[in-house]
C-alpha positions, -999 to 999 in steps of 0.1 A, spaced: -813 625 557 -814 604 588 -781 586 594 -766 561 618 -734 574 633 -704 556 649 -718 561 685 -752 556 699 -770 590 705 -785 577 737 -753 572 758 -727 597 749 -698 599 774 -684 633 781 -661 653 803 -678 684 819 -659 716 825 -678 744 843 -666 780 843 -678 816 842 -685 814 805 -719 824 792 -726 797 767 -723 760 762 -696 746 738 -686 711 726 -651 700 717 -637 666 704 -601 663 716 -573 643 699 -583 612 719 -618 613 703 -633 623 737 -662 648 740 -654 679 762 -684 700 773 -678 735 786 -707 750 805 -717 780 826 -720 773 863 -757 781 862 -768 753 838 -782 721 853 -769 686 842 -804 680 826 -800 711 804 -765 701 794 -776 666 785 -805 679 765 -781 701 745 -758 671 739 -787 650 727 -797 677 702 -761 678 689 -757 641 689 -754 637 651 -726 664 650 -709 647 680 -710 612 664 -696 625 631 -667 644 648 -659 614 671 -658 591 641 -634 613 622 -612 616 652 -612 579 658 -603 571 622 -573 594 625 -559 577 656 -566 541 648 -535 521 638 -534 514 601 -527 480 586 -492 474 571 -503 444 550 -475 421 562 -472 384 568 -494 371 597 -511 405 603 -546 400 615 -577 414 596 -613 415 608 -640 396 590 -675 391 605 -662 400 640 -633 376 640 -595 381 632 -578 362 605 -541 363 595 -528 375 561 -506 349 544 -485 361 515 -481 337 485 -467 346 451 -489 319 435 -520 339 443 -532 366 418 -562 380 437 -570 382 474 -586 350 487 -602 338 520 -601 301 528 -621 303 560 -589 303 581 -568 331 566 -566 358 539 -541 349 511 -525 374 488 -495 378 466 -488 412 480 -506 430 508 -527 457 493 -554 480 507 -573 482 474 -575 444 472 -590 443 507 -615 470 499 -626 453 467 -629 419 485 -647 434 515 -672 452 493 -680 421 473 -683 400 505 -706 425 522 -728 428 491 -734 391 490 -743 390 527 -761 423 532 -785 425 502 -803 392 510 -806 402 546 -819 436 537 -845 420 515 -854 395 542 -861 421 568 -879 444 543 -902 416 531 -908 400 565 -917 432 582 -932 450 552 -907 478 553 -903 492 518 -872 509 505 -865 524 471 -828 519 462 -797 506 480 -761 517 476 -731 499 490 -701 522 497 -674 530 523 -681 560 545 -661 576 573 -688 588 596 -719 567 589 -726 530 590 -759 535 571 -784 562 561 -819 565 547 -830 595 526 -864 611 525 -870 590 493 -862 558 513 -830 553 494 -806 533 517 -769 535 519 -749 508 537 -712 510 546 -695 479 534 -668 482 561 -694 466 583 -682 433 568 -656 434 596 -684 434 622 -704 404 635 -735 395 614 -758 407 643 -743 442 639 -749 441 602 -785 431 609 -788 460 633 -777 486 609 -799 472 582 -830 472 605 -821 507 618 -822 521 583 -853 502 573 -870 516 604 -862 551 590 -885 543 561 -913 546 586 -899 571 611 -875 598 599 -863 604 635 -850 586 666 -883 588 685 -896 563 710 -917 548 682 -886 544 660 -867 525 687 -898 504 696 -899 493 659 -863 484 660 -867 465 692 -898 446 679 -876 432 651 -843 429 669 -849 426 707 -811 424 714 -802 454 692 -785 472 722 -758 446 721 -749 457 686 -749 493 695 -725 485 723 -703 466 699 -701 495 674 -695 519 702 -665 499 715 -651 485 682 -664 507 654 -631 526 650 -614 493 642 -634 491 609 -614 521 596 -580 505 600 -574 497 563 
């Protein structure tokens, strides 16, 4: 299964530590930083090739580490919550039975994680499915089934059978980022890899896709704050 991780596999930052060791090793520290330990004899080109080959593992480990260090919501009055890339305060009102969004704030009788997850999933489904079908139909990219769920390490994935998974926590990201993840997974229905042809297809549909990659790289951990 090809998956889209929390960081872009083309620009992974790392700290290099050279020593008399005989092999390369990778470590993700408590600050979600990649530490590469290398023998003196290896060139930077060889090291970066190794990092590229292990990019999926690196992305997953960084995502898990980031989700552990991010500040969790407390669901209190005037606390801000992300929705489509913008922050909105939570207003507590005993007159409200279910979580509501009025365009300016979230309103709830009691701050509750499960209420937010339920609302986010519903909102994402309403936005993402029509956009998925739009890009699939417009660019003749055929998928089989789609599942909407929350995931810790992937924003989306596409199986060998062209079944697509989309992470509904993306509802906290700008629409352009949602579009990027959708197009990324639809491109995997044609190319089951991250080859030059794969990225060329993505770019032909979304020329500014690198802006979305940058946003996810810098802000993706915030989407795990619930």
